[in-house]
C-alpha positions as CSV (number, residue, x, y, z in Angstrom):
1,M,-10.1,-4.0,-12.7
2,D,-9.7,-7.8,-12.5
3,A,-9.8,-9.0,-9.0
4,Q,-8.7,-12.5,-7.9
5,R,-5.4,-12.5,-9.7
6,V,-2.2,-13.4,-7.8
7,A,-0.5,-10.4,-6.3
8,P,2.8,-9.5,-8.0
9,N,5.9,-9.3,-5.9
10,F,7.5,-5.9,-5.0
11,I,10.1,-5.5,-7.7
12,G,12.7,-2.9,-8.7
13,I,12.5,-1.2,-5.3
14,D,15.0,1.6,-4.8
15,N,14.7,1.7,-1.0
16,W,12.6,0.2,1.8
17,L,11.7,2.6,4.6
18,N,10.3,1.5,8.0
19,S,11.0,-2.1,7.1
20,V,13.5,-4.7,5.8
21,P,12.8,-5.6,2.1
22,L,9.5,-7.4,1.9
23,N,8.5,-10.2,-0.5
24,I,4.8,-10.8,-1.3
25,A,5.3,-14.6,-1.0
26,D,6.7,-14.2,2.6
27,L,3.4,-12.4,3.5
28,R,1.2,-15.4,2.8
29,G,-1.1,-16.0,5.7
30,K,-1.4,-12.2,6.2
31,V,-3.9,-9.7,4.8
32,V,-1.9,-7.1,2.8
33,L,-3.0,-3.6,1.8
34,V,-0.8,-2.4,-1.0
35,D,-1.2,1.4,-1.3
36,F,0.2,3.2,-4.3
37,W,0.8,6.9,-3.5
38,T,3.1,9.8,-3.9
39,Y,3.6,12.6,-1.4
40,G,3.1,15.3,-4.1
41,C,-0.4,14.1,-4.9
42,Y,-3.2,15.9,-2.9
43,N,-5.6,13.0,-3.2
44,C,-2.9,10.6,-2.0
45,V,-2.2,12.8,1.1
46,N,-5.9,12.8,1.9
47,T,-5.9,9.0,2.1
48,L,-2.9,8.7,4.4
49,P,-4.7,9.2,7.7
50,H,-7.1,6.4,6.7
51,V,-4.3,4.0,5.7
52,T,-2.4,4.8,8.9
53,R,-5.5,4.2,11.1
54,L,-6.1,0.8,9.4
55,Y,-2.5,-0.1,10.0
56,D,-2.6,1.0,13.7
57,T,-5.9,-0.8,14.3
58,Y,-5.3,-4.1,12.6
59,R,-1.5,-4.7,12.4
60,D,-1.6,-6.9,15.5
61,K,-4.5,-8.9,14.0
62,G,-2.7,-9.9,10.8
63,L,-2.8,-6.8,8.5
64,V,0.3,-5.7,6.7
65,V,0.3,-2.3,5.0
66,V,2.8,-1.7,2.3
67,G,3.0,1.8,0.8
68,I,4.4,1.8,-2.7
69,H,5.7,5.3,-3.3
70,T,5.8,5.8,-7.1
71,P,6.7,9.4,-8.0
72,E,4.7,11.4,-10.5
73,F,7.3,14.2,-10.7
74,P,11.1,14.1,-10.7
75,F,11.4,15.8,-7.3
76,E,9.4,13.0,-5.7
77,K,12.2,10.6,-6.5
78,S,14.4,12.1,-3.8
79,L,14.9,9.7,-0.8
80,G,15.3,12.7,1.5
81,N,12.1,14.3,0.4
82,L,10.3,10.9,0.8
83,Q,11.8,10.5,4.3
84,A,10.6,14.0,5.2
85,A,7.1,13.2,3.9
86,L,6.9,10.0,6.0
87,K,7.8,12.0,9.1
88,R,5.4,14.8,8.2
89,H,2.5,12.4,7.8
90,G,3.3,10.1,10.7
91,I,3.8,7.1,8.4
92,H,5.4,4.2,10.3
93,Y,4.3,1.2,8.1
94,P,6.6,-0.2,5.4
95,V,7.1,2.0,2.4
96,A,8.8,0.9,-0.8
97,Q,10.4,3.6,-3.1
98,D,9.3,2.5,-6.6
99,N,11.1,5.3,-8.6
100,E,11.3,3.3,-11.8
101,Y,7.6,2.1,-11.7
102,A,8.6,-1.6,-11.6
103,T,6.1,-2.6,-9.0
104,W,3.5,-0.1,-10.4
105,N,3.8,-1.8,-13.7
106,A,3.7,-5.3,-12.2
107,Y,0.4,-4.5,-10.6
108,R,-0.8,-2.8,-13.9
109,N,-1.6,0.2,-11.8
110,Q,-2.7,3.4,-13.4
111,Y,-3.8,5.7,-10.6
112,W,-2.7,7.7,-7.6
113,P,-3.8,6.8,-5.0
114,A,-4.8,3.1,-5.5
115,Q,-5.3,0.4,-3.0
116,Y,-5.1,-3.4,-3.5
117,I,-6.1,-5.8,-0.8
118,V,-4.4,-9.2,-1.0
119,D,-5.9,-12.1,0.9
120,Q,-4.0,-14.7,2.9
121,S,-3.5,-16.9,-0.1
122,G,-1.8,-14.1,-2.1
123,K,-4.7,-13.2,-4.4
124,I,-5.9,-9.6,-5.0
125,V,-9.5,-9.6,-3.8
126,F,-10.2,-5.9,-3.8
127,E,-9.0,-2.9,-5.8
128,H,-9.9,0.8,-5.5
129,A,-8.5,3.9,-7.2
130,G,-8.8,7.4,-5.7
131,E,-10.1,8.7,-2.4
132,G,-13.0,7.3,-0.5
133,Q,-14.5,3.8,0.0
134,Y,-12.7,3.8,3.4
135,D,-15.6,2.0,5.1
136,E,-15.6,-0.6,2.3
137,I,-11.8,-1.1,2.5
138,E,-12.1,-1.6,6.3
139,R,-15.0,-4.0,5.8
140,V,-13.0,-6.2,3.4
141,V,-10.0,-6.1,5.8
142,R,-12.2,-7.1,8.8
143,K,-13.9,-9.9,6.8
144,L,-10.5,-11.3,5.7
145,L,-9.2,-11.1,9.2
146,D,-12.4,-12.8,10.4
147,L,-13.3,-9.9,12.7
148,T,-16.8,-9.4,11.4
149,S,-19.5,-9.5,14.0
């Protein structure tokens, strides 16, 4: 994966949940964790508590988490099913419903789950696919937020 490229904007979004529509350019100056997931993916569900904890811990320090819900199966395209999944998993950070894979393709993503960390200048500085590396993801977030000690 090629880090240090400019983060693409969130495009082709069907619905925004827990947020007004977001634009990556408007998030400059913040650290952004872009998390590609779908609620029917077991591995994605396993990452959600970690993503939610990062959001809860660092949102007041400059972290923005954006979940990009890109469905693997047709039933995952349902807005009602997605809303129920957010409630079930206690997700209160912004989630974009990417039913047509527009943002997925803009990021050249290939995996569920996948995390991209975007620095304050809008560059992707860290990419990870799959479960795990939670400590490394948090370390990168803390470093970008200048919270290392």
